[in-house]
C-alpha positions in Angstrom: -101.4 23.3 185.9 -104.4 25.2 187.3 -107.8 25.3 185.6 -110.1 28.2 185.7 -113.5 27.7 187.4 -115.5 27.2 184.2 -112.9 24.7 182.9 -113.1 22.7 186.1 -117.0 22.8 186.0 -116.9 21.3 182.5 -115.0 18.4 183.9 -117.5 18.2 186.8 -120.4 17.9 184.4 -118.7 15.0 182.6 -118.6 13.1 185.9 -122.2 13.9 186.8 -121.5 16.6 189.4 -124.3 19.2 189.1 -123.2 22.8 188.5 -125.1 26.1 187.9 -126.6 26.8 184.4 -123.8 28.4 182.4 -124.8 31.3 180.3 -121.5 32.5 178.7 -117.8 32.9 179.1 -117.1 36.6 178.3 -113.7 37.3 176.9 -114.2 40.6 175.0 -116.6 43.5 175.1 -118.1 42.1 171.9 -119.2 39.1 173.9 -121.1 41.4 176.3 -122.9 42.9 173.3 -123.8 39.5 172.0 -125.2 38.6 175.4 -127.5 41.6 175.4 -128.4 41.4 171.7 -129.3 37.7 171.9 -130.9 37.7 175.3 -133.4 34.9 175.6 -133.5 34.2 171.9 -130.2 32.6 170.8 -127.0 31.1 172.2 -124.5 33.7 173.6 -120.9 34.1 172.7 -121.1 31.2 170.2 -117.3 30.9 169.9 -117.2 29.5 173.5 -119.7 26.6 173.1 -122.0 25.4 170.3 -124.5 24.2 172.9 -124.4 27.2 175.1 -127.8 28.0 176.8 -129.7 31.3 176.6 -129.8 33.7 179.6 -133.4 33.1 180.6 -134.5 35.2 183.5 -132.3 36.6 186.2 -130.8 36.8 188.7 -127.4 36.0 187.3 -123.9 35.6 188.8 -121.0 37.3 187.2 -117.7 35.8 188.2 -114.1 36.9 187.5 -112.1 33.9 186.1 -108.7 34.2 187.9 -106.6 31.6 189.7 -107.2 32.8 193.2 -109.6 32.3 196.0 -111.3 35.2 197.9 -112.7 36.7 194.7 -116.0 37.7 196.3 -114.3 39.9 198.9 -112.2 41.5 196.2 -115.2 42.5 194.0 -114.8 39.6 191.6 -118.3 38.1 192.1 -121.4 40.1 191.5 -125.1 39.2 191.4 -127.1 41.0 188.6 -130.9 41.3 189.0 -131.5 43.0 185.6 -130.1 42.9 182.1 -128.6 46.4 182.6 -126.8 45.3 185.7 -125.6 42.1 183.9 -124.1 44.2 181.1 -122.5 46.7 183.5 -120.9 44.1 185.7 -119.5 42.2 182.7 -118.0 45.3 181.2 -116.6 46.6 184.5 -115.1 43.2 185.5 -113.5 42.4 182.2 -110.0 43.9 182.4 -110.1 44.8 186.1 -107.3 43.8 188.5 -108.0 41.6 191.5 -105.8 41.2 194.6 -106.8 38.7 197.2 -105.2 37.0 200.2 -104.0 34.3 197.8 -102.3 36.6 195.2 -99.4 37.5 197.6 -99.7 41.3 197.1 -99.9 41.1 193.3 -103.0 41.9 191.2 -104.3 39.5 188.6 -105.9 40.9 185.5 -109.3 39.5 184.7 -109.3 38.3 181.1 -112.4 36.1 181.2 -115.7 36.4 183.0 -118.2 33.6 183.7 -121.9 34.3 183.6 -124.3 31.7 185.1 -127.7 31.5 186.7 -127.8 32.4 190.4 -128.6 29.7 193.0 -130.9 30.0 196.0 -128.5 28.7 198.7 -129.8 27.3 201.9 -126.6 25.9 203.3 -122.9 25.7 202.2 -120.6 22.7 202.5 -116.8 22.4 201.9 -115.4 19.3 200.2 -112.1 18.6 198.5 -109.6 15.9 197.6 -105.9 16.6 198.1 -102.7 14.6 198.2 -101.7 13.8 201.8 -97.9 13.4 201.4 -97.4 12.3 205.0 -99.7 9.3 204.4 -98.9 8.9 200.7 -102.6 8.8 199.7 -105.3 11.1 198.4 -107.3 12.5 201.3 -110.9 13.7 201.2 -111.4 16.8 203.4 -114.9 18.1 204.2 -116.6 20.5 206.5 -120.3 21.0 207.3 -119.8 24.7 206.7 -118.1 26.1 203.6 -117.9 29.4 201.7 -115.6 32.4 201.9 -114.7 32.0 205.6 -113.7 28.3 205.4 -110.0 29.1 206.4 -111.1 31.0 209.5 -113.6 28.3 210.4 -111.0 25.5 210.1 -108.7 27.4 212.5 -111.4 28.1 215.1 -113.1 24.7 215.0 -110.7 22.2 213.6 -112.6 19.3 215.2 -115.4 19.8 212.6 -113.1 19.1 209.7 -113.7 15.6 208.4 -110.8 13.7 206.8 -111.1 10.4 204.9 -108.4 8.5 203.0 -109.1 7.5 199.4 -107.9 4.2 198.0 -105.9 5.0 194.8 -107.3 1.9 193.1 -110.8 1.6 194.5 -111.6 5.3 195.0 -113.9 6.5 197.7 -115.9 3.4 198.8 -119.7 3.5 199.2 -119.6 3.0 203.0 -117.1 5.9 203.3 -119.3 8.2 201.2 -122.3 7.3 203.5 -120.1 7.9 206.6 -119.2 11.3 205.2 -122.8 12.2 204.6 -123.8 11.3 208.1 -120.8 13.3 209.5 -121.8 16.4 207.6 -125.5 16.0 208.5 -126.7 15.8 204.9 -130.5 15.6 204.7 -132.1 12.5 203.4 -133.6 14.2 200.3 -130.1 14.7 198.8 -128.3 11.9 200.6 -127.8 9.6 197.5 -126.8 12.6 195.3 -124.2 13.8 197.9 -122.6 10.3 198.1 -122.4 10.2 194.3 -120.8 13.6 194.2 -118.2 12.6 196.9 -117.3 9.4 195.0 -117.0 11.2 191.7 -114.9 14.0 193.2 -112.4 11.3 194.2 -112.7 9.7 190.8 -111.8 13.0 189.1 -108.8 13.4 191.4 -107.4 10.0 190.5 -108.3 9.9 186.8 -107.1 13.5 186.1 -103.8 13.1 187.9 -104.8 16.0 190.1 -103.1 17.4 193.2 -106.3 19.2 194.2 -110.0 19.0 193.4 -112.2 21.3 195.4 -115.9 22.4 195.7 -116.3 25.5 197.9 -119.1 25.8 198.4 -121.2 22.7 197.6 -124.7 24.2 198.2 -127.9 22.7 199.4 -130.5 24.8 197.7 -133.8 26.2 199.0 -135.6 24.1 196.4 -134.1 20.9 198.0 -131.3 20.3 195.5 -127.5 20.1 195.7 -125.1 21.9 193.4 -121.4 22.8 193.1 -121.3 26.6 193.2 -117.6 26.8 192.7 -114.9 24.5 191.3 -111.1 24.3 191.5 -108.9 21.7 189.9 -105.1 21.6 189.9 -103.4 19.0 187.7 -99.9 17.6 188.4 -97.6 19.1 185.8 -95.6 16.0 185.6 -98.6 13.9 184.5 -100.0 16.3 181.8 -98.5 14.1 179.1 -101.1 11.5 180.1 -103.9 14.1 180.0 -104.3 14.9 176.3 -107.4 17.0 176.7 -106.1 18.9 179.6 -102.7 19.4 178.0 -104.5 21.2 175.1 -105.9 23.8 177.4 -104.0 27.2 177.8 -101.6 27.6 180.7 -103.2 30.6 182.5 -100.3 31.2 184.9 -97.3 31.1 182.5 -96.0 34.3 180.9 -95.3 34.5 177.2 -91.5 33.9 177.9 -92.3 30.8 180.0 -94.5 29.4 177.2 -91.8 29.9 174.6 -89.2 28.3 176.9 -91.5 25.3 177.4 -91.9 24.8 173.6 -88.2 24.5 173.1 -87.6 22.2 176.1 -86.1 24.7 178.6 -87.3 24.7 182.3 -87.9 28.4 182.9 -89.8 30.3 185.5 -89.8 34.1 185.6 -89.1 35.8 188.9 -89.0 39.5 190.0 -85.2 40.2 190.1 -82.7 41.6 187.6 -80.0 38.8 187.6 -80.6 36.2 184.9 -79.5 32.7 185.9 -78.5 29.8 183.7 -77.8 26.6 185.6 -77.8 22.8 184.8 -79.8 20.8 187.2 -82.9 21.9 189.3 -81.1 21.4 192.7 -78.1 23.5 191.6 -80.5 26.1 190.2 -82.3 26.4 193.6 -79.0 26.8 195.4 -77.9 29.5 192.9 -81.1 31.5 193.5 -80.6 31.2 197.3 -76.9 32.3 197.0 -77.8 35.3 194.8 -80.3 36.3 197.5 -77.7 35.9 200.2 -75.3 38.1 198.3 -77.9 40.9 198.3 -79.4 40.4 194.8 -82.6 39.0 193.3 -82.8 36.4 190.5 -84.8 37.3 187.4 -85.6 33.7 186.6 -85.2 30.0 187.4 -83.6 28.4 184.3 -82.4 24.8 184.1 -80.8 23.8 180.8 -80.5 20.2 181.9 -77.6 17.8 182.3 -76.8 17.5 178.6 -76.7 21.1 177.5 -75.2 21.8 174.1 -74.4 24.9 172.1 -78.0 25.2 170.7 -79.6 24.9 174.1 -77.2 27.4 175.7 -77.9 29.9 172.8 -81.6 29.5 173.3 -81.3 29.9 177.0 -79.4 33.2 176.6 -82.1 34.4 174.2 -84.9 33.4 176.6 -83.1 35.2 179.6 -82.6 38.4 177.5 -86.3 38.6 176.6 -86.8 39.8 180.2 -85.8 43.5 179.9 -85.2 43.8 183.6 -82.1 41.6 183.4 -78.9 43.6 184.1 -76.5 40.8 184.5 -76.3 37.0 183.7 -74.9 34.4 186.0 -74.0 31.0 184.5 -73.4 28.3 187.1 -72.6 25.0 185.4 -71.4 21.7 187.0 -69.7 19.6 184.3 -70.4 15.9 184.8 -71.6 14.0 181.7 -71.2 17.3 179.8 -67.6 18.3 180.3 -66.6 21.8 181.3 -64.5 22.5 178.1 -67.5 21.6 175.9 -69.7 23.8 178.0 -67.2 26.7 177.8 -67.0 26.3 174.1 -70.8 26.4 173.9 -70.9 29.6 176.0 -68.3 31.3 173.8 -70.2 30.3 170.6 -73.6 31.2 172.0 -72.6 34.7 173.3 -70.8 35.5 170.0 -73.8 34.4 168.0 -76.3 36.6 169.9 -73.9 39.5 170.4 -74.3 39.6 174.2 -73.7 43.0 175.8 -75.1 42.2 179.2 -72.4 41.6 181.9 -71.8 37.8 182.0 -70.4 36.0 185.1 -69.5 32.3 184.6 -68.7 29.7 187.3 -67.6 26.3 186.1 -66.8 23.2 188.2 -66.4 19.6 187.5 -64.8 17.5 184.7 -62.1 19.3 182.7 -62.8 22.5 184.5 -59.2 23.8 184.0 -59.6 23.4 180.2 -63.0 25.1 180.3 -61.7 28.1 182.2 -58.9 28.5 179.7 -61.3 28.5 176.8 -63.3 31.3 178.4 -60.1 33.3 179.2 -58.8 33.1 175.6 -62.2 33.8 174.0 -61.6 37.5 173.7 -65.1 38.1 175.0 -65.9 40.1 178.1 -66.6 37.2 180.4 -66.0 37.5 184.1 -65.1 34.1 185.8 -65.5 33.0 189.3 -64.0 30.0 191.2 -66.9 29.5 193.6 -70.7 30.1 193.5 -70.4 32.7 196.3 -67.8 34.7 194.4 -70.0 34.4 191.2 -73.1 35.6 193.1 -71.2 38.6 194.6 -69.9 39.6 191.1 -73.3 39.2 189.6 -74.9 41.4 192.2 -72.2 44.1 191.7 -72.7 44.0 187.9 -76.5 44.3 188.2 -76.2 47.5 190.1 
């Protein structure tokens, strides 16, 4: 679960990490009007926060709230010197599409825009905490130079990247924070504040069940201060049940179909192909997607109905798959273990009859009572094409989708 910048900064503030003065989170053109109407006299976009500050004097930074780095190079960050510029940037940015090196060729639509006071930056630092799987521990990673070119800098001068393990129980220890400050050549005027930020960043990582907490850049200001200009937090999906506040936040990456599937307990991820897949078990689902690709097709989704699929779940799974209008064929690949193949076959027959399925359906069953399951499908009177192997099923699904 990825948080938008302003959501991550709200968490930073709770842990005492300084962030720029927030003006407003713009979600509609009406919010832009409120910004201009109430400039300097009243809180802006009041539906976002009851305690939201006024704009004050510029300059201001207007930032597109999308889940991707490299926004600045893609036109997603603007600095406004006047109220007119502020209004224009907000209006133009809201609804625009941004493609960066992290969006894999796809454009993300900007639905929210953050407005905050600009910062006089003297120097930029990179600092983050990630999960180091090879060492089975959180790892703090920092660099004396941050900003938009951190990836290139890390490749060119890897020796300047500082790595420090974080104790999962004790967090980042005081002596480690001081060592880090010395390694990054942090000036004495902000030395204590920096060590506090480093320790609290590790604390956020541990207490939020995060897989990534990042500040890029952490800025030393011309006025002699230190402030987190940007913020990124990624929460482990598997731990969201422990994070009640975070669980209540919207999932910005999920489509409407994915959200609906999540509500009814189906593991569904939308993909770009036209072959809908219904499988029991995540490992078998991944193998099915690979086999479809090998057969020359592309899956429209990852869908795992789980090991104890019943008629109701199978029906809902079909309904979820068919909400994607690109689906031209459906491949069902079920391994009957605890749930026997004859029960699964009966569920498929009842479910397809209930929803009046017209899309080509290919079914591959294997496992306990597979012979009886295949017989049920054969005698159903429904147009169901069976396959004895996954490879055969994938080939039939690809032909049907074309």
